[in-house]
C-alpha positions as CSV (number, residue, x, y, z in Angstrom):
1,M,-27.4,-38.0,-15.8
2,E,-24.3,-36.1,-16.6
3,Q,-24.4,-33.5,-19.3
4,E,-22.0,-34.0,-22.2
5,P,-19.3,-31.2,-22.3
6,F,-19.4,-28.6,-25.0
7,R,-17.0,-29.1,-28.0
8,A,-15.8,-26.5,-30.4
9,P,-17.5,-26.7,-33.7
10,D,-16.0,-29.0,-36.4
11,F,-15.0,-27.1,-39.5
12,A,-15.3,-28.5,-42.9
13,S,-12.7,-26.2,-44.3
14,D,-10.2,-23.5,-43.3
15,S,-12.6,-20.8,-44.7
16,D,-15.4,-22.1,-42.3
17,K,-12.8,-21.9,-39.4
18,L,-11.9,-18.3,-40.4
19,R,-15.5,-17.3,-40.8
20,W,-16.1,-18.7,-37.2
21,I,-13.1,-16.8,-35.8
22,V,-14.0,-13.5,-37.4
23,K,-17.7,-13.8,-36.3
24,C,-16.9,-14.6,-32.7
25,G,-14.1,-12.0,-32.5
26,W,-16.1,-9.2,-34.1
27,K,-19.3,-9.8,-32.1
28,G,-17.4,-10.8,-28.8
29,L,-18.9,-14.2,-28.6
30,C,-17.6,-17.3,-27.0
31,P,-15.4,-19.2,-29.5
32,R,-16.7,-22.6,-28.3
33,C,-20.4,-22.1,-28.3
34,G,-20.9,-18.9,-30.2
35,I,-23.5,-17.8,-27.7
36,G,-21.9,-16.5,-24.5
37,R,-20.2,-13.2,-24.2
38,M,-16.4,-13.0,-24.3
39,F,-16.1,-9.6,-22.7
40,R,-17.4,-8.3,-19.4
41,S,-16.2,-4.7,-20.2
42,W,-14.5,-2.9,-23.0
43,L,-11.4,-5.1,-23.1
44,R,-11.7,-7.3,-20.0
45,I,-12.4,-11.0,-20.8
46,V,-14.8,-12.9,-18.7
47,D,-13.5,-15.7,-16.5
48,R,-15.9,-18.3,-17.9
49,C,-18.6,-18.3,-20.6
50,E,-22.0,-18.1,-19.1
51,H,-23.4,-20.5,-21.6
52,C,-20.9,-23.4,-22.0
53,H,-18.5,-22.5,-19.1
54,L,-15.3,-22.3,-21.3
55,D,-12.6,-21.2,-19.0
56,Y,-10.8,-18.3,-20.6
57,R,-7.4,-18.8,-18.6
58,F,-6.0,-19.8,-22.0
59,A,-6.5,-16.4,-23.5
60,A,-3.3,-14.5,-23.7
61,P,-3.5,-11.8,-26.5
62,D,-1.1,-9.7,-24.5
63,D,0.0,-6.8,-26.7
64,G,-1.4,-8.2,-29.9
65,P,-4.5,-6.1,-30.1
66,A,-2.4,-2.9,-29.7
67,F,0.1,-4.0,-32.3
68,F,-2.5,-4.8,-34.9
69,A,-4.4,-1.6,-34.2
70,L,-1.3,0.5,-34.6
71,T,0.0,-1.2,-37.7
72,L,-3.2,-1.7,-39.6
73,I,-5.0,1.5,-38.6
74,A,-2.6,4.0,-37.2
75,L,0.0,3.8,-39.9
76,P,-2.5,4.7,-42.7
77,L,-4.0,7.5,-40.5
78,I,-0.5,9.0,-40.1
79,F,-0.6,9.5,-43.8
80,F,-3.6,11.8,-43.4
81,V,-2.0,13.6,-40.4
82,V,1.1,14.3,-42.5
83,W,-0.8,15.1,-45.8
84,L,-3.2,17.6,-44.1
85,P,-0.5,20.3,-43.3
86,V,1.4,19.7,-46.6
87,A,-1.8,20.1,-48.7
88,F,-3.5,23.0,-46.9
89,D,-1.1,24.4,-44.2
90,P,-3.9,24.9,-41.7
91,P,-3.5,26.4,-38.2
92,V,-2.5,24.0,-35.3
93,W,-6.1,24.0,-33.9
94,V,-7.2,22.2,-37.1
95,H,-5.0,19.3,-36.1
96,L,-6.5,19.2,-32.7
97,V,-10.0,19.0,-34.3
98,T,-9.2,16.5,-37.0
99,S,-6.0,14.6,-36.5
100,V,-6.1,13.9,-32.8
101,P,-9.7,12.4,-32.9
102,F,-9.0,10.4,-36.0
103,M,-5.8,8.9,-34.4
104,A,-7.5,8.3,-31.0
105,L,-10.6,6.7,-32.4
106,G,-8.7,4.9,-35.1
107,T,-6.6,3.1,-32.5
108,L,-9.1,2.6,-29.7
109,L,-12.2,1.5,-31.6
110,P,-10.7,-1.6,-33.2
111,L,-9.0,-2.9,-30.0
112,R,-12.0,-4.9,-28.8
113,P,-12.8,-6.7,-32.2
114,I,-9.0,-7.4,-32.6
115,K,-8.7,-8.8,-29.1
116,G,-11.8,-11.0,-29.7
117,W,-10.4,-12.2,-33.0
118,L,-7.0,-13.2,-31.3
119,V,-8.8,-15.0,-28.4
120,A,-11.1,-16.8,-30.7
121,S,-8.2,-17.7,-33.0
122,Q,-6.2,-18.9,-30.1
123,F,-9.0,-21.2,-29.0
124,V,-10.0,-22.5,-32.4
125,N,-6.4,-23.3,-33.4
126,R,-5.6,-24.7,-29.9
127,A,-2.6,-22.3,-29.7
128,Q,-0.4,-22.4,-26.7
129,E,3.2,-21.9,-26.1
130,A,5.2,-25.0,-27.0
131,G,6.4,-27.1,-24.1
132,T,4.2,-25.6,-21.5
133,K,1.4,-28.2,-21.2
134,A,2.7,-29.7,-18.0
135,L,3.5,-26.3,-16.4
136,W,0.0,-25.0,-17.4
137,A,-1.6,-28.1,-15.8
138,Q,0.5,-27.6,-12.6
139,L,-0.3,-23.9,-12.3
140,H,-4.0,-24.2,-12.9
141,G,-4.7,-27.5,-11.3
142,T,-6.0,-29.2,-14.5
143,D,-5.5,-32.6,-15.9
144,P,-2.1,-32.8,-17.6
145,N,-3.3,-35.7,-19.9
146,S,-6.3,-33.7,-21.4
147,N,-6.5,-30.7,-23.6
148,D,-6.7,-27.5,-21.6
149,F,-9.0,-25.9,-24.1
150,D,-11.8,-28.4,-23.4
151,Q,-11.6,-28.4,-19.5
C-alpha cells in the first residue's frame, strides 16, 4: 500500500497563510508539514525534510535575509550609533563596547528567522522564477508536468 504524499496545508484565509509562514520561518520548521527541521546548522538548509521528505531544492532566498536584516534592523541601529557620540561625546572604547556588539548582534541574530520566513513564503506561495519550469525539471530530473513543490 503506497503512502499518500504530504500536501501543504489548505488555508482558509490570507491571515492563516501568513501565520503559518511566520510560525514555520521563526521556528525553522518545514513549511509543508510543520514538524521537520528546515535548518541543519545556523543558516544551512537541509536537503530534505526528515518527516515529510520535502525537497528543499526550490529554496533560493539568496541575499534576501541579509537585505532584510540590514534594512529592518541595522538602519534603526545606526541611529543609536550616531546618536551616542552626539549626545554624550564618549571615548572611542565606548563605541567598541556598545555600538559594535549592537550592530553585530542586530544583523546576525535575525538572519535565521528571516531566511526561514523567506523559504516558507516561497513554498507556501509556490514562488518560482517565471518561465523556468521546464528548465528546472530538466536540471533536477523531475516531472515537467507536475508541480516541483510537491515532488
